[in-house]
C-alpha positions as CSV (number, residue, x, y, z in Angstrom):
1,X,52.6,87.9,107.8
2,X,48.9,87.1,107.0
3,X,49.9,85.9,103.5
4,X,52.5,83.6,105.2
5,X,50.0,82.2,107.7
6,X,47.4,81.7,104.9
7,X,50.0,79.9,102.8
8,X,51.0,77.7,105.8
9,X,47.4,76.9,106.5
10,X,46.7,75.9,102.9
11,X,49.8,73.8,102.8
12,X,48.9,72.0,106.0
13,X,45.4,71.4,104.8
14,X,46.7,69.8,101.6
15,X,49.0,67.6,103.5
16,X,46.2,66.6,105.8
17,X,43.9,65.8,103.0
18,X,46.6,63.7,101.2
19,X,47.8,61.9,104.3
20,X,44.3,61.1,105.7
21,X,45.4,61.6,109.3
22,X,43.1,60.0,111.9
23,X,41.1,62.5,114.0
24,X,42.6,62.8,117.4
25,X,40.5,63.2,120.6
26,X,41.6,64.2,124.1
27,X,39.9,65.2,127.3
28,X,41.2,68.7,126.8
29,X,44.4,69.8,125.3
30,X,43.7,73.3,126.7
31,X,44.6,73.8,130.3
32,X,41.0,73.7,131.5
33,X,41.8,72.4,135.0
34,X,38.9,70.0,135.1
35,X,40.3,66.6,136.1
36,X,38.8,63.9,138.3
37,X,39.8,60.3,138.7
38,X,36.1,59.4,139.1
39,X,35.6,58.1,135.6
40,X,38.6,55.7,135.9
41,X,37.1,54.3,139.0
42,X,33.6,53.8,137.4
43,X,35.4,52.1,134.4
44,X,37.2,49.7,136.9
45,X,33.9,48.9,138.5
46,X,32.4,48.2,135.1
47,X,35.1,45.7,134.4
48,X,34.5,44.0,137.7
49,X,30.8,43.9,137.0
50,X,31.2,42.4,133.5
51,X,33.6,39.7,134.9
52,X,30.9,38.9,137.5
53,X,28.2,38.6,134.9
54,X,30.4,36.5,132.6
55,X,31.0,34.2,135.5
56,X,27.3,33.9,136.2
57,X,26.3,32.8,132.6
58,X,25.1,29.3,132.4
59,X,26.7,27.4,129.6
60,X,24.1,25.4,127.7
61,X,25.5,21.8,128.1
62,X,25.7,20.0,124.7
63,X,23.9,22.9,122.9
64,X,20.7,20.9,122.8
65,X,18.6,24.0,122.5
66,X,20.0,26.3,119.6
67,X,18.3,29.3,121.0
68,X,19.8,28.9,124.4
69,X,23.2,28.4,122.9
70,X,22.8,31.5,120.7
71,X,21.7,33.6,123.8
72,X,24.6,32.3,125.9
73,X,27.2,33.2,123.2
74,X,25.5,36.5,122.5
75,X,25.6,37.5,126.2
76,X,29.2,36.3,126.5
77,X,30.3,38.4,123.5
78,X,28.4,41.5,124.7
79,X,29.8,41.3,128.2
80,X,33.3,40.7,127.0
81,X,33.1,43.6,124.6
82,X,31.8,46.0,127.3
83,X,34.5,44.7,129.7
84,X,37.2,45.4,127.2
85,X,35.7,48.8,126.2
86,X,35.7,49.9,129.9
87,X,39.3,48.5,130.6
88,X,40.4,50.7,127.7
89,X,38.4,53.7,129.0
90,X,40.1,53.2,132.3
91,X,43.4,53.4,130.6
92,X,42.3,56.5,128.7
93,X,41.2,58.3,131.9
94,X,44.6,57.4,133.6
95,X,46.6,58.7,130.6
96,X,44.7,62.0,130.7
97,X,45.4,62.3,134.4
98,X,49.1,61.3,134.1
99,X,49.8,63.2,130.9
100,X,47.8,66.4,131.6
101,X,47.2,66.8,135.3
102,X,50.1,65.3,137.3
103,X,53.2,67.5,137.4
104,X,56.9,66.6,138.3
105,X,56.3,68.0,141.8
106,X,53.4,65.6,142.4
107,X,55.7,62.7,141.5
108,X,58.4,64.1,143.9
109,X,55.8,64.4,146.7
110,X,54.6,60.8,145.9
111,X,57.5,58.6,144.8
112,X,55.0,55.7,144.1
113,X,53.1,57.7,141.5
114,X,55.0,56.4,138.5
115,X,54.8,52.8,139.7
116,X,51.0,53.3,140.4
117,X,50.3,54.5,136.9
118,X,52.5,51.8,135.3
119,X,50.8,49.1,137.3
120,X,47.3,50.3,136.6
121,X,48.0,50.3,132.9
122,X,49.3,46.8,133.0
123,X,46.3,45.7,135.1
124,X,43.9,47.2,132.7
125,X,45.5,45.3,129.9
126,X,45.4,42.1,131.9
127,X,41.7,42.8,132.7
128,X,41.1,42.8,129.0
129,X,42.8,39.5,128.5
130,X,41.0,37.6,131.2
131,X,37.7,37.3,133.1
132,X,39.4,36.9,136.5
133,X,37.6,39.1,138.9
134,X,40.8,39.3,141.1
135,X,42.6,40.9,138.2
136,X,39.8,43.5,137.9
137,X,39.8,44.1,141.6
138,X,43.5,44.7,141.6
139,X,42.9,47.3,138.8
140,X,40.2,49.0,141.0
141,X,42.6,49.1,144.0
142,X,45.3,50.7,142.1
143,X,43.0,53.2,140.5
144,X,41.7,54.0,144.0
145,X,45.3,54.7,145.1
146,X,45.7,57.0,142.2
147,X,42.4,58.8,143.1
148,X,43.8,59.3,146.7
149,X,47.0,60.6,145.3
150,X,45.1,63.0,143.0
151,X,43.1,64.5,145.7
152,X,46.1,64.8,148.0
153,X,47.6,67.1,145.4
154,X,44.6,69.4,146.0
155,X,44.9,69.1,149.8
156,X,41.6,67.4,149.9
157,X,41.1,64.5,152.2
158,X,39.5,61.3,150.8
159,X,37.5,58.4,152.2
160,X,36.8,55.0,150.8
161,X,33.1,54.2,150.8
162,X,30.9,51.4,149.4
163,X,30.0,52.2,145.9
164,X,26.3,52.2,145.1
165,X,26.8,49.6,142.3
166,X,26.1,45.9,142.1
167,X,29.9,45.3,142.4
168,X,29.7,45.9,146.2
169,X,33.3,47.4,146.1
170,X,34.5,50.6,147.3
171,X,35.2,53.9,145.6
172,X,37.4,56.9,146.7
173,X,35.5,60.1,147.2
174,X,36.7,63.5,148.5
175,X,35.6,64.6,151.9
176,X,34.2,67.9,151.0
177,X,32.0,68.4,154.0
């Protein structure tokens, strides 16, 4: 049996070397039991913040000052890149929760769960496509509903509190005490 396993390992290693498969990353494909919607909420707040900052940028009229124009475009590009990165991070965190944590019995107990995840994924994509703060706020609201559903599966009450971030929006936290 060991010779068969060794042969199988060598064969798979050769296939992997020849095919050049991309390395795959995941939160944890081992049932570690460590899940939390917190990172998805932080990512949604970051999208809102970047949209806010993009909206505050002052466009240099007529590009009279080349340095000012360069700074404007540099800031716009950086904020957009960060916004898109965190919208995608939000989607990643949600995929991990949906694929690894939530079980059929959770969806039965909360019939809106499928719709919430579907909506959040579409909202995160829309947040990447636009700088509309209302789109990003809608994403955050849906992510907070998912956070509430998550904690409900653990029989832990939640509350919405003002987040300590420049976004001045809320975040869902468990009532632990």
